RODO-2510 file (C-alpha; in nm, 4 decimals, decimal comma):
residues 374
     n   res          X          Y          Z
     1     x     0,7687     2,5213    -2,2363
     2     x     0,7157     2,3105    -1,9274
     3     x     0,7675     1,9379    -1,9770
     4     x     0,5239     1,6693    -1,8751
     5     x     0,5294     1,5294    -1,5174
     6     x     0,6691     1,2004    -1,6487
     7     x     0,9482     1,3803    -1,8339
     8     x     1,0247     1,5881    -1,5243
     9     x     1,0369     1,2743    -1,3108
    10     x     1,2706     1,1020    -1,5579
    11     x     1,4995     1,4069    -1,5819
    12     x     1,5042     1,4314    -1,2022
    13     x     1,6101     1,0686    -1,1663
    14     x     1,8842     1,0942    -1,4286
    15     x     2,0104     1,4172    -1,2724
    16     x     2,0257     1,2407    -0,9385
    17     x     2,2161     0,9517    -1,0950
    18     x     2,4717     1,1912    -1,2438
    19     x     2,5204     1,3477    -0,9023
    20     x     2,5868     1,0085    -0,7463
    21     x     2,8823     0,9646    -0,9809
    22     x     3,0625     1,2197    -0,7634
    23     x     2,9013     1,1577    -0,4248
    24     x     2,6689     0,8613    -0,3631
    25     x     2,3463     0,9572    -0,1854
    26     x     2,2996     0,8298     0,1691
    27     x     2,0153     0,6123     0,2941
    28     x     1,9582     0,6409     0,6677
    29     x     1,8349     0,3102     0,8082
    30     x     1,7003     0,2837     1,1594
    31     x     1,7540    -0,0574     1,3167
    32     x     1,5347    -0,0888     1,6267
    33     x     1,6222    -0,4087     1,8117
    34     x     1,4360    -0,5733     2,0982
    35     x     1,6036    -0,5525     2,4416
    36     x     1,6112    -0,9351     2,4385
    37     x     1,9464    -0,8932     2,2613
    38     x     2,2217    -0,7288     2,4642
    39     x     2,3480    -0,3764     2,3965
    40     x     2,6780    -0,5044     2,2571
    41     x     2,4983    -0,7500     2,0274
    42     x     2,2771    -0,4692     1,8987
    43     x     2,5745    -0,2516     1,8066
    44     x     2,7504    -0,5452     1,6401
    45     x     2,4331    -0,6179     1,4455
    46     x     2,4137    -0,2581     1,3236
    47     x     2,7739    -0,2628     1,2025
    48     x     2,7324    -0,5986     1,0293
    49     x     2,4112    -0,4886     0,8574
    50     x     2,5809    -0,1699     0,7327
    51     x     2,8705    -0,3709     0,5876
    52     x     2,6421    -0,6236     0,4186
    53     x     2,4186    -0,3523     0,2725
    54     x     2,7245    -0,1683     0,1378
    55     x     2,8447    -0,4900    -0,0213
    56     x     2,5100    -0,5787    -0,1795
    57     x     2,4089    -0,2239    -0,2796
    58     x     2,7292    -0,0242    -0,3423
    59     x     2,5572     0,2503    -0,5457
    60     x     2,4440     0,4298    -0,2311
    61     x     2,5994     0,5015     0,1051
    62     x     2,4357     0,3342     0,4054
    63     x     2,4099     0,4962     0,7483
    64     x     2,2702     0,2482     1,0013
    65     x     2,1564     0,3671     1,3445
    66     x     2,1041     0,0739     1,5815
    67     x     1,8971     0,1329     1,8954
    68     x     1,7696    -0,1028     2,1627
    69     x     1,3969    -0,0674     2,2246
    70     x     1,0693    -0,2611     2,2365
    71     x     0,8273    -0,0617     2,0220
    72     x     0,5101    -0,2397     2,1350
    73     x     0,3972    -0,4462     2,4305
    74     x     0,2794    -0,8010     2,3611
    75     x     0,0385    -0,9177     2,2447
    76     x     0,0408    -0,7021     1,9314
    77     x    -0,0737    -0,7500     1,5741
    78     x     0,1480    -0,7123     1,2710
    79     x    -0,0135    -0,3809     1,1743
    80     x     0,0486    -0,2413     1,5247
    81     x     0,4172    -0,3328     1,5033
    82     x     0,4517    -0,1788     1,1566
    83     x     0,2704     0,1389     1,2688
    84     x     0,4996     0,1696     1,5704
    85     x     0,8060     0,1267     1,3495
    86     x     0,6682     0,3861     1,1078
    87     x     0,6135     0,6335     1,3922
    88     x     0,9725     0,5871     1,5067
    89     x     1,0942     0,6402     1,1488
    90     x     0,9101     0,9728     1,1318
    91     x     1,0319     1,0819     1,4734
    92     x     1,3966     1,0131     1,3847
    93     x     1,3622     1,1231     1,0182
    94     x     1,5121     0,7991     0,8883
    95     x     1,4608     0,6859     0,5294
    96     x     1,3838     0,3239     0,6249
    97     x     1,3367     0,1307     0,9461
    98     x     1,3699    -0,2353     1,0444
    99     x     1,2382    -0,3591     1,3770
   100     x     1,3836    -0,6815     1,5151
   101     x     1,1230    -0,8073     1,7606
   102     x     1,0810    -1,0969     2,0011
   103     x     0,7132    -1,1233     1,9028
   104     x     0,6125    -1,4305     1,6956
   105     x     0,4657    -1,3309     1,3594
   106     x     0,2165    -1,5410     1,1657
   107     x     0,0228    -1,5211     0,8411
   108     x    -0,2574    -1,7740     0,8025
   109     x    -0,1188    -1,9583     1,1066
   110     x     0,2201    -1,9993     0,9426
   111     x     0,5272    -1,8559     1,1169
   112     x     0,7259    -1,6099     0,9071
   113     x     1,0615    -1,4423     0,9446
   114     x     1,0129    -1,1000     0,7900
   115     x     0,7464    -0,8529     0,6811
   116     x     0,8361    -0,5562     0,4626
   117     x     0,5927    -0,2776     0,3725
   118     x     0,7225    -0,0551     0,0934
   119     x     0,4416     0,1914     0,1612
   120     x     0,5469     0,2444     0,5225
   121     x     0,9204     0,2103     0,4615
   122     x     0,9122    -0,0286     0,7573
   123     x     1,0083    -0,3935     0,7990
   124     x     0,9800    -0,6397     1,0858
   125     x     1,2066    -0,9359     1,1590
   126     x     1,0766    -1,1942     1,4055
   127     x     1,3384    -1,3560     1,6289
   128     x     1,1272    -1,6599     1,7319
   129     x     1,1086    -1,7745     1,3696
   130     x     1,4892    -1,7988     1,3665
   131     x     1,4798    -2,0807     1,6200
   132     x     1,7850    -2,1203     1,8398
   133     x     2,0167    -1,9134     1,6199
   134     x     1,8831    -1,5667     1,6976
   135     x     2,2012    -1,3690     1,6445
   136     x     2,5005    -1,3644     1,4175
   137     x     2,5241    -1,4038     1,0440
   138     x     2,1771    -1,5502     0,9931
   139     x     2,0043    -1,2560     1,1600
   140     x     2,2132    -1,0091     0,9585
   141     x     2,1133    -1,1844     0,6377
   142     x     1,7431    -1,1679     0,7148
   143     x     1,7596    -0,7989     0,8095
   144     x     1,9336    -0,7242     0,4804
   145     x     1,6793    -0,9360     0,2918
   146     x     1,3991    -0,7303     0,4485
   147     x     1,5692    -0,4078     0,3349
   148     x     1,6158    -0,5551    -0,0136
   149     x     1,2382    -0,5519    -0,0608
   150     x     1,2460    -0,1705    -0,0455
   151     x     1,5049    -0,1695    -0,3221
   152     x     1,2837    -0,3879    -0,5390
   153     x     1,5368    -0,6686    -0,5441
   154     x     1,3816    -0,9924    -0,6688
   155     x     1,3781    -1,2975    -0,4484
   156     x     1,5931    -1,4845    -0,6985
   157     x     1,8400    -1,1919    -0,7107
   158     x     1,8757    -1,1828    -1,0865
   159     x     2,2008    -1,0273    -1,1968
   160     x     2,1019    -0,8970    -1,5419
   161     x     2,1953    -0,5375    -1,6205
   162     x     1,8344    -0,4200    -1,6463
   163     x     1,7468    -0,5481    -1,3008
   164     x     2,0596    -0,3930    -1,1444
   165     x     1,9706    -0,0611    -1,3057
   166     x     1,6155    -0,0725    -1,1664
   167     x     1,7443    -0,1529    -0,8170
   168     x     1,9982     0,1294    -0,8390
   169     x     1,7330     0,3750    -0,9540
   170     x     1,5009     0,2715    -0,6722
   171     x     1,7721     0,3187    -0,4083
   172     x     1,8612     0,6633    -0,5411
   173     x     1,4935     0,7603    -0,5252
   174     x     1,4772     0,6425    -0,1644
   175     x     1,7854     0,8431    -0,0736
   176     x     1,6979     1,1642    -0,2621
   177     x     1,4357     1,4084    -0,1358
   178     x     1,2440     1,6443    -0,3649
   179     x     1,4542     1,9573    -0,3765
   180     x     1,2951     2,2582    -0,2122
   181     x     1,0011     2,0681    -0,0686
   182     x     1,0308     2,2510     0,2622
   183     x     0,9421     2,5789     0,0959
   184     x     0,6436     2,4423    -0,0993
   185     x     0,2861     2,4303     0,0210
   186     x    -0,0414     2,2700    -0,0815
   187     x    -0,0877     2,1980    -0,4489
   188     x     0,2719     2,2880    -0,5356
   189     x     0,4095     2,0294    -0,2953
   190     x     0,1568     1,7734    -0,4147
   191     x     0,2657     1,8289    -0,7761
   192     x     0,6337     1,7942    -0,6933
   193     x     0,5763     1,4787    -0,4915
   194     x     0,3558     1,3197    -0,7585
   195     x     0,5837     1,4064    -1,0528
   196     x     0,9258     1,3831    -0,8943
   197     x     0,8469     1,0493    -0,7312
   198     x     0,6297     0,9046    -1,0079
   199     x     0,8148     0,5749    -1,0472
   200     x     0,8515     0,5401    -0,6714
   201     x     0,4793     0,6059    -0,6206
   202     x     0,3721     0,3582    -0,8882
   203     x     0,6052     0,0948    -0,7504
   204     x     0,4664     0,1381    -0,3987
   205     x     0,1072     0,1157    -0,5215
   206     x     0,1839    -0,1957    -0,7251
   207     x     0,3532    -0,3559    -0,4255
   208     x     0,0306    -0,3155    -0,2271
   209     x    -0,1681    -0,5261    -0,4797
   210     x    -0,4752    -0,2984    -0,4496
   211     x    -0,6930    -0,5296    -0,6591
   212     x    -0,6819    -0,7804    -0,3731
   213     x    -0,8133    -0,5322    -0,1169
   214     x    -1,1789    -0,6378    -0,1234
   215     x    -1,0933    -1,0078    -0,1063
   216     x    -0,9036    -0,9453     0,2178
   217     x    -1,1965    -0,7574     0,3753
   218     x    -1,4627    -1,0225     0,4232
   219     x    -1,7227    -0,7944     0,5817
   220     x    -1,6920    -0,5428     0,2989
   221     x    -1,7189    -0,8174     0,0378
   222     x    -2,0203    -0,9783     0,2017
   223     x    -2,1890    -0,6380     0,2393
   224     x    -2,1326    -0,5567    -0,1278
   225     x    -2,2608    -0,8884    -0,2579
   226     x    -2,5651    -0,8769    -0,0291
   227     x    -2,6694    -0,5295    -0,1428
   228     x    -2,6096    -0,6178    -0,5089
   229     x    -2,8302    -0,9279    -0,4903
   230     x    -3,1118    -0,7346    -0,3238
   231     x    -3,0848    -0,4551    -0,5808
   232     x    -3,0936    -0,6938    -0,8779
   233     x    -3,4076    -0,8570    -0,7423
   234     x    -3,5963    -0,5328    -0,6730
   235     x    -3,8253    -0,4040    -0,9467
   236     x    -3,8066    -0,0461    -0,8191
   237     x    -3,4315    -0,0526    -0,8814
   238     x    -3,4995    -0,1743    -1,2380
   239     x    -3,7155     0,1286    -1,3076
   240     x    -3,4742     0,3737    -1,1455
   241     x    -3,1816     0,2315    -1,3452
   242     x    -3,3751     0,2562    -1,6724
   243     x    -3,4766     0,6175    -1,5996
   244     x    -3,1293     0,7448    -1,5023
   245     x    -2,9384     0,9196    -1,7825
   246     x    -2,5783     0,7947    -1,8323
   247     x    -2,4216     1,1143    -1,6928
   248     x    -2,6193     1,0988    -1,3703
   249     x    -2,5539     0,7257    -1,3339
   250     x    -2,1828     0,7898    -1,3800
   251     x    -2,1905     1,0660    -1,1182
   252     x    -2,3691     0,8334    -0,8773
   253     x    -2,1001     0,5688    -0,9280
   254     x    -1,8216     0,8236    -0,8709
   255     x    -1,9859     0,9446    -0,5492
   256     x    -2,0288     0,5861    -0,4268
   257     x    -1,6655     0,4955    -0,4973
   258     x    -1,5337     0,8211    -0,3488
   259     x    -1,7502     0,7806    -0,0405
   260     x    -1,6281     0,4254     0,0124
   261     x    -1,2649     0,5334    -0,0217
   262     x    -1,3093     0,8234     0,2192
   263     x    -1,4955     0,6085     0,4705
   264     x    -1,2219     0,3473     0,4877
   265     x    -0,9435     0,6054     0,5153
   266     x    -1,1126     0,8173     0,7829
   267     x    -1,2741     0,5368     0,9823
   268     x    -0,9492     0,3437     1,0182
   269     x    -0,7066     0,6356     1,0496
   270     x    -0,5081     0,5640     0,7324
   271     x    -0,4283     0,9309     0,6667
   272     x    -0,0912     1,0364     0,8040
   273     x    -0,0332     1,3820     0,9520
   274     x     0,3044     1,5195     1,0578
   275     x     0,3861     1,8458     1,2328
   276     x     0,7474     1,8613     1,1107
   277     x     0,7604     2,0468     0,7763
   278     x     1,0712     1,8494     0,6789
   279     x     0,8632     1,5306     0,6793
   280     x     0,5739     1,6674     0,4767
   281     x     0,6958     1,5263     0,1458
   282     x     0,7280     1,1769     0,2893
   283     x     0,3837     1,2004     0,4505
   284     x     0,2366     1,3319     0,1241
   285     x     0,3834     1,0386    -0,0685
   286     x     0,2522     0,7952     0,1924
   287     x    -0,0977     0,9457     0,1744
   288     x    -0,0986     0,9448    -0,2050
   289     x    -0,0116     0,5763    -0,2085
   290     x    -0,2809     0,5061     0,0504
   291     x    -0,5501     0,6935    -0,1431
   292     x    -0,4576     0,5346    -0,4765
   293     x    -0,4378     0,1866    -0,3233
   294     x    -0,7796     0,2136    -0,1596
   295     x    -0,9349     0,3724    -0,4702
   296     x    -0,8032     0,1017    -0,7031
   297     x    -0,9181    -0,1654    -0,4603
   298     x    -1,2707    -0,0219    -0,4465
   299     x    -1,2762     0,0143    -0,8270
   300     x    -1,1735    -0,3505    -0,8613
   301     x    -1,4583    -0,4432    -0,6270
   302     x    -1,6984    -0,2254    -0,8288
   303     x    -1,5968    -0,3922    -1,1552
   304     x    -1,6271    -0,7431    -1,0119
   305     x    -1,9704    -0,6755    -0,8604
   306     x    -2,0871    -0,5156    -1,1872
   307     x    -1,9989    -0,8303    -1,3817
   308     x    -2,1590    -1,0536    -1,1177
   309     x    -2,4742    -0,8378    -1,1104
   310     x    -2,5031    -0,8400    -1,4898
   311     x    -2,4761    -1,2189    -1,5017
   312     x    -2,7275    -1,2577    -1,2168
   313     x    -2,9727    -1,0161    -1,3797
   314     x    -2,9591    -1,1867    -1,7179
   315     x    -3,0033    -1,5304    -1,5626
   316     x    -3,2891    -1,4443    -1,3278
   317     x    -3,4870    -1,1653    -1,4974
   318     x    -3,6830    -1,2613    -1,8066
   319     x    -3,6855    -0,9895    -2,0767
   320     x    -4,0660    -0,9953    -2,0846
   321     x    -4,0828    -0,9354    -1,7078
   322     x    -3,8354    -0,6491    -1,7329
   323     x    -4,0274    -0,5003    -2,0258
   324     x    -4,3526    -0,5150    -1,8253
   325     x    -4,1950    -0,3285    -1,5345
   326     x    -4,0375    -0,0651    -1,7593
   327     x    -4,3477    -0,0201    -1,9726
   328     x    -4,1473    -0,0614    -2,2926
   329     x    -3,9344    -0,3120    -2,4767
   330     x    -3,6182    -0,3916    -2,2798
   331     x    -3,2706    -0,4576    -2,4159
   332     x    -2,9158    -0,5436    -2,3131
   333     x    -2,8511    -0,1800    -2,2196
   334     x    -3,1178    -0,2006    -1,9506
   335     x    -2,9426    -0,4979    -1,7947
   336     x    -2,6121    -0,3097    -1,8014
   337     x    -2,7626    -0,0004    -1,6345
   338     x    -2,9223    -0,2226    -1,3713
   339     x    -2,5896    -0,3950    -1,3019
   340     x    -2,4054    -0,0629    -1,2748
   341     x    -2,6650     0,0860    -1,0379
   342     x    -2,6630    -0,2313    -0,8276
   343     x    -2,2826    -0,2075    -0,8082
   344     x    -2,2993     0,1565    -0,6993
   345     x    -2,5366     0,0619    -0,4180
   346     x    -2,3183    -0,2381    -0,3374
   347     x    -2,0142    -0,0110    -0,3083
   348     x    -2,1961     0,1867    -0,0402
   349     x    -2,2674    -0,1450     0,1330
   350     x    -1,8982    -0,2333     0,1064
   351     x    -1,8090     0,0950     0,2773
   352     x    -2,0366     0,0126     0,5728
   353     x    -1,8987    -0,3416     0,5830
   354     x    -1,5423    -0,2118     0,5729
   355     x    -1,6187     0,0291     0,8565
   356     x    -1,7021    -0,2725     1,0730
   357     x    -1,3636    -0,4315     1,0063
   358     x    -1,0915    -0,3927     1,2665
   359     x    -0,8214    -0,1316     1,2082
   360     x    -0,5625    -0,4086     1,1942
   361     x    -0,7562    -0,5999     0,9260
   362     x    -0,7967    -0,2922     0,7066
   363     x    -0,4332    -0,1899     0,7415
   364     x    -0,3078    -0,5373     0,6555
   365     x    -0,5453    -0,5443     0,3572
   366     x    -0,4462    -0,1987     0,2315
   367     x    -0,0717    -0,2398     0,2750
   368     x     0,0546    -0,5650     0,1299
   369     x     0,3446    -0,7090     0,3263
   370     x     0,6242    -0,9107     0,1744
   371     x     0,6696    -1,2108     0,4025
   372     x     0,9750    -1,4257     0,4279
   373     x     0,8868    -1,7873     0,4982
   374     x     1,0350    -1,9811     0,7831
***
């Protein structure tokens, strides 16, 4: 009998861990450093980062490739820098990439040192935030801290056995590809990626905080709330909601959520395509995380708008008025159906609002970054 995907994923991880007892897996880290630092300083930085990573995470072998290059021309947004780093990672077939840039990075007008996106496998370290000491031990430490986010290492660096085991497992997952993925196509590859990387996938989705997606997209949120308020106050919508059977109302909600997810992904180019077959598994994992993140974010928006619509309907629509419009006695179920239908329409409004957002805003909302404060 074939085991469950979760059991297969667990067996795969433990098998990988047994293999590492003989030969630790290797993580290839690309270190792309701004030309502001000299060529000799870049090579020294690469060697120092490799030594520090080996000291902090001895369960895997680290191969650091340091190159001198400016990935983007200023001015550039955070999402543009991360996308450029991600493109370089794919081109070089690295496992992770860190870009040390001379560009100042800010979040809410506050300067930050590092940004790490577990979804992209890319981190950015900003030299200006280091002040006058832009080389040496301090820079090495911040590069390693940015890489530590990918390993799931906590900011307080707890040393309990359970935490060390989780970090070790995460690193092995990063270093180990799904066996035979080059020979798989379509659904088979999707199954292997989803089951063999289950913990990795869930961790990446959780790191993106998808439930905060709508709050970060102001135009989408305003569009959703505006449509919901109009729908709740329209008597025609009351009658349509009361007449819709539950199955059809559910289908309408699924179409609205799916359409909103597809609109955001397509409109803002969040779907990754690679020509190299050896990178297909990584691209598939990236796209899965993107789709799940956006879907959970839209579902969170749908749930929030449903609750808000239900409260608004019950506060503003008298039962006698609703009964008159429906031609029968109304009840709580009618208010619920109205709120759900209003939320479905609001989700469509959120999709149009999200389409008006800039690509940078949507990318920063969809992929949560882990900032290091100044």
